[in-house]
N, C-alpha and C positions, 0 to 999 in steps of 0.2 A: 337964546333961552337957556337957563343953566339946568332945568328938569322940564318933564313934561307936563307936573303938577300947573306950574307957570305958563307954559305954552297952552294949555288946556281954557286958560283964561281968556282966550282968544275966540271962544265958542260956546255957544248957549244951546243947552239942550232942546228949548221949546223951538226955535229957529231951525236947529237941524231936524227935527222932527217935522215939523211944518214943511218944511223943503224936499223931503221925502215925498209927503202928500201932494206936492206941487209938481212935480216932474210928469211931462207928457211925452206922448209920444216921440215926438223929435229929438227928445233928448236922450233917451232909450238909443235910437235908431244909431244916433251919431256916437255913441258910447261902443253899440256892438262893431259900427264901421270902422271905428280908431283902436278896436282890439282892446279897449281898456285903458290906453294910453294916456289919455287926458286926465289921468290921477283921481283926485278924491270927485273931483267934477262925475267922472265916470262912473265911479265906486256908489255916490250918491241915486244916480240914475239906476244901475243894477239891482241895487236893494230896492227902490220903490214897490209901492203896491202893485202898480200899474204894470210893471216888468213883470211881477210874480204872476199875476193876471193872464197877461195876452202875450209875455215872449218867454216864457219857461223853454219852449223847445229851444229856440234861437239860442237863448244863454247856453244850454246844455251841448248843442251842435259845437259852439264856437270853445266851450270850454274843453270838450273832447279833442277838439283840433289842436289847440293851445298844449294841453297837457303830451299828446302823443310826439309833437315837436320836440317840447322841452326836456321830458322823462322818458319816453320809449314806453315799454310796455314791462319796465320793473316796480316793483313793491317792494319795499324794504321792512323786513319784518319784525318786531320787538316786543319786550315782555317787561312789565311793571314788578318790580320786586320791592313789598312793603316791607318795611326794617321795623315801623313800628305806628299803634294806632295812640300812643300818650298826646294829649291833645289840652292845650290852656285857654282854648277861644271854645267860647258859644256859638254856634252857627245854626242856625234854624233847619238848616238842609242837609247836614252831613251826619254820616255815623259813629265818628270820631267825636262828636262835640264833647265838650268837657260834662254836659249834663246829663249825657247818655250814660247807664248803669250799665255798663258792658265789661267785659274781661280786658284787663290791658296789657298789653307784651311788647318790648323790645327786645330783639333780637340779639344774641350772645355772638360774638366770634363764629363760634363751631356751629351755632344755627344760620349764619348768613351763608357759612361756606358749604351747609347743607343743600340750603336753597338753590346757590352758585350752581353744586355738581346737576341738581337734576334740570337747571334752565339747560345747561353746558348740553347734557345729554339729549335735550329734545331739538338741541340746533341753533341754538341762539348764540349770538356775537354782541348783541346790542341790547342792554337792560337800562331800565327807567328806574331809579329808586326815589320811593315815596315815604315818606313820614307825615304825622300828624305835626302840629305846631308846638312843640315843648323843649323849651331850651334849656331846660336841665336834663331831662331824658336823653333828648337828640340835638344836642349842641353842636358846635361847628367841630368841635374835636372829636366826637364821635362819629360824625358823617365824615368826616378826613379821614379816620381811622379804617372806615368802612369801604370807602372809596380804593384807599389803599391795599386793603385785604384783596379786593375785586378786581384791581387793576393789571394783574399778571394773568387773568382768567378771559377778560373780555376785552374788544376791541372799542367798544364806545360805551362809556357810562355817560346817564344824563340824570338829572336829579327834579324831584318837585318836592319842595320841604318849605319851611318857614321863609318869608323874606329875610336878607342880610345884609350886612354893611359890605361896603367894597373889598377891605381887606379879608375878611372872613370869604369872599367868592375867589378873590385872588390863592387864599390858603387851598379850596377845593380844587381850583385848576390847578395846580401845584401836586395836588395830592393824584390827580387823573380824571378832575372831570371836563365832559366833553359839552355838554350843553345842560341848560336850566329852564323848565315850563316853569311860568309864573301866570298864573290866570287871575286876572283881574275882577272874575265872577261877575261882575256888572260895573260901567263907567256913571252909573247913575247915582251918584251919591246920595239920594233922600233914600233909594230903594237899597244902598249898600247898607247904610245904617239899620235899617227897617232887619235885615237878615242877618246881621253881624252884629251881637249882644253882648260880648264880653271877651276879654284878652287883645292881645297887641293887635290882632286882626283888624279891627274895630277903626284902627288908624288907617283910613282911606287915600290918605297923601302918602305915608308910608311905603304902604302896598304899591301905591301908583307910579311911585318914583323907583322902584323896585329894578327895572329893566335899565333905565339910566345908572343905576352902580354896577349891573351886570356889564354895559359897555362898556363902563371905567375900568372895570377890571379885565376888559380882554377875553370875554369868554367868545367860546367858537359859536356857539348859536344860543337864541332867545327863542322860546318855542310863547306865544300869547292866546288867549281867549276868553271867550264867557262864560259862562254858566248859563244858558238858556233855559228860562221857565221862571228864573227870578224876577224878571223887570218886566213888566206889561210892555213897555215899546222896544222890541228886541230888535227893530230895524235900526232904529237909531243907536243903540248899543253896539251891533254891530260896527255901525258906521263909525263910531268912536274907536272900536277896535282897529279900523282901517286907516284912521286919522293917526292911532298910536304907532303902528307898523310904519307909515309913510315918514314919521316923525324919526324915529328909530332908525331906519335906514340910511337916510339923510345925514344924519349925524353919527351914527355908527355904520359906517359904510364896510368897515373890515368884517363885521358880524353876519351870519346869513338867521333867516327866521323860518319859522312854522307857524301854524295856526290848527287851531282845532277847535270843535263846534259840537260840545257834548252839551246835551240835554237831562234835566234832573231824570234820573233813576231811582226806584224805589228802594228803600231801608238809608236813604239818604236823611232821614228825617220827619219830620210830621206832613200833613198835607199843604203845601206852603206854594204851591205852583202858580206863580199869576199868570202866565199866558201858557197857551196849549201850543208849542211849536210842530207844526205837525210834517209831516215827511214832504211835502210840497216845499214848505216854506225852507228846510234843513237843504233841499236840492238847489233851490234859489241862493242861499247862503253860499254853499261851498261854489256852484258857478261865479259867482259874482265876484270871490275873492280870488278864484283860478285867474278869471279875464281881467283883474285889476293887478294883479301882480304874478306875472310869468314864472317868476322863480320860487315863489312861495313852496316851502315843503306843507301839506296839507297833511293832515292826521285824523283816522277814523279808529275809533278805540272798539272793545266790545261792549261797550254799551247799548249800540243799535244791533238790530236782530241779524241773524243771519242773510236773509233776504234781501234784508234795503243794503247792508254792506254789498253784497254783489253786484246789486243795481247800479250802488253809488262809485264801483269803482273807476266806470271810463269816464267819470264828470269831473276829475281832477285828483282823486286819493293819489298820494305818493307815499305812504306808510301807514301800517296796520300794526296792532296789538293782535298777539294770539296766544290761545289757550292762558288768559289773564286770569290770576288770584288777586283780590284784592283788600286780604287781611294780612297781616305780619305771619309768617312760616307757611302761607296757605298752599304755597306746593307740596311742605312733606306730610301736611294734611292730619298733623297729629299734636298741634298746640291750638289751644282753643283760643281764639280773639274774633272779634267781631267783624266782617269784611266791610267797606266804607261806603261801596253802593255795589248792588246785585248788576250783575253782566248779563248779554242777553245771548249774546255769540257765547256757547261754550264749548263750540269745536274745538280739539285739539290743533296745535302747531301744524302736523302733519296733515291733517284733514285740511287745514286752510292753506297749506301750500301746494297739497293739490290740488284743491280748487281753481285754485290762481293756475297754476300750469294747465289745468283743463280748460280754461278761459283764455290762454293763449300771453299769461303773463311770466314772467320771471320773479321767482320771491328770491328776495335778495337777503342773505342772514347776517351778513357782514358789509354793511356799505360805508367804510371808517376804520382807517387804524389811528390810535391817537398820536402813534408814532409819525404819523405824516405833520402832525400839528404841533411839530417844537422849531415853530416862526421860519419852517423852510429852513432852517439851517441844522446841518447832522455832522458838520466836520468844523473840527479846529486845526487849522494848519498854522504854525509859526514859520514866517516867512522872512527870512533875512538878507537883507541887501547894503550894499557900500553905503548907503545914507542914512538908513534909519533902522528901528527894530519895531517891527508892530505885528499885531496879532489879526490873521484875516480869516475872515467867517467864510468859507465856502458854501454857497447854496446846494442843495443838493441835486 
């Protein structure tokens, strides 16, 4: 199949939803016994209502065991850096939505470096650059330039920006970009149309195929996820995210993947929550995906409360944000601009790191250096022999 949109035609939303509710105890027990290695069949069982009702403890224990085996007790820390809240879209859940009458701000070079200086002093070596979706204010050239000026100061630069074409992603990779987070928000096309009212983000197909363009561009890591609360049938939404992940891993096997499970937070818009995903549901989601995919990086943001973040740590979390600000210039605190959403865990990075240490975890500030990802080719040696003249790339 040329892209995920075409691949997804082989799946029916109503059928998947019905299958989730038809899952029996034997299906769940088999998925647990296989430790999720049965693929989408097992994910279906682990996301079912019955699994959440009767098997949550078993899911949690297995998820904890798998996480310890694969990742140990290391937690990667990162901080988001918001470059702009300019946006051309109207989305009814987002504070940056074009229809909101708020102060707009796009950071200059000097302001970007000021934010970077603060984050460096806090200990971060991994940042996530975030913008609204405005091709005029924060187009590819702006993003590439921002990455280039930050690249000497950070080992790992990820972005969460508007979907781009393949060549634009290649330009950002060349500038020093490591990963792209691109959340579908919801895989239900009807719900998607309801919440995305104006702008390029209304194009469901363009957004859905963004990870394909990233895979073709050769990006190191792709982050996926839904915004839980938008769509009534959250279990089917999560199942589709798993189908998407499975498709991408098979097609772009050189790329690594992460998943996040954000829930709608205040200040994102009006009262548009279609379903209240409670803490128990979030636990099931997290555990189901850890069991389904042992290698998957799972991120937990400051959207969630301090107590919940600590309680979820043993169940599969590998990456956490800390000390987050969700407005442009938020770390310098002297630039007027609206945050995208309110955070719940406002503890400082030092407090988060100390909390992790007290619980036996190793906070990792630098988990990747971009210099390692130069196609693992770091030397060019010209070797000449009697028969030919050729350049030989030597692996480091």
